[in-house]
C-alpha positions as CSV (number, residue, x, y, z in Angstrom):
1,M,-2.7,-15.4,-13.6
2,A,-4.1,-12.0,-11.3
3,T,-0.8,-10.6,-12.0
4,R,-1.1,-10.8,-16.0
5,T,-4.9,-9.6,-15.4
6,L,-3.3,-6.1,-13.8
7,I,-0.9,-5.5,-16.5
8,R,-3.3,-5.8,-19.2
9,A,-5.5,-3.5,-16.9
10,V,-2.8,-1.1,-16.8
11,Q,-2.0,-1.6,-20.6
12,D,-5.4,-0.4,-21.5
13,G,-5.2,2.7,-19.7
14,N,-6.6,2.1,-16.4
15,T,-5.8,3.4,-12.9
16,L,-4.5,1.1,-10.3
17,V,-3.4,1.3,-6.9
18,I,-1.3,-0.9,-5.2
19,F,0.1,-1.4,-1.4
20,P,2.9,-3.0,-1.9
21,E,3.3,-4.2,1.9
22,G,1.5,-7.6,2.4
23,R,-0.4,-7.0,5.7
24,I,-0.9,-4.9,8.1
25,T,1.6,-4.3,11.2
26,V,1.6,-4.9,14.6
27,T,4.4,-3.5,15.9
28,G,4.2,-0.1,14.1
29,S,7.5,-0.8,11.7
30,L,7.7,-1.4,8.0
31,M,6.7,-4.6,6.7
32,K,8.5,-6.8,3.8
33,V,7.9,-4.7,0.6
34,Y,6.9,-7.4,-2.2
35,D,8.1,-7.1,-5.4
36,G,4.7,-7.5,-7.6
37,A,4.1,-3.9,-8.0
38,G,7.3,-3.2,-9.5
39,L,6.8,-5.8,-11.6
40,I,3.4,-4.7,-13.0
41,A,4.9,-1.1,-13.6
42,D,7.8,-2.2,-15.4
43,K,5.9,-5.1,-17.4
44,S,3.3,-2.7,-18.4
45,D,5.4,0.2,-19.0
46,A,3.3,2.4,-16.7
47,T,3.7,5.9,-14.7
48,V,4.3,5.4,-10.8
49,V,3.5,8.0,-8.9
50,P,4.7,7.1,-5.5
51,V,2.5,8.4,-2.4
52,R,3.2,8.1,1.5
53,I,0.2,8.0,3.9
54,D,1.7,8.8,7.1
55,G,-0.4,8.6,10.5
56,L,-2.4,5.7,9.8
57,E,-1.4,4.1,12.9
58,Q,-3.2,6.5,14.8
59,T,-6.6,5.8,13.1
60,P,-9.4,3.5,14.8
61,F,-8.4,0.8,12.1
62,S,-4.9,0.4,13.3
63,R,-4.1,-3.2,14.6
64,L,-1.5,-1.5,17.1
65,A,-3.0,-1.5,21.1
66,K,-4.3,1.5,22.8
67,Y,-1.6,2.1,25.1
68,Q,1.1,2.0,22.3
69,V,-0.2,4.9,20.1
70,K,-3.1,7.6,20.8
71,R,-6.2,7.1,18.6
72,R,-7.2,9.9,16.4
73,W,-8.9,10.4,13.1
74,F,-6.8,13.3,12.0
75,R,-3.3,14.3,12.5
76,R,-2.5,17.9,13.6
């Protein structure tokens, strides 16, 4: 039911941001990418703008251990 609501919202002209990965990784690798984002884009005939956010594993919000990666707010 939530997917139908999102499809209708996009069809009405609202902007939607979807992170297709299911959860935060604890290893630093990519997690499984779920097909819900593709389904919503397909059913609503939306324009898809792919965005890559790089370096989030180094922020204080990362679930990686401090010995795995150096923490900093912004990349160099």
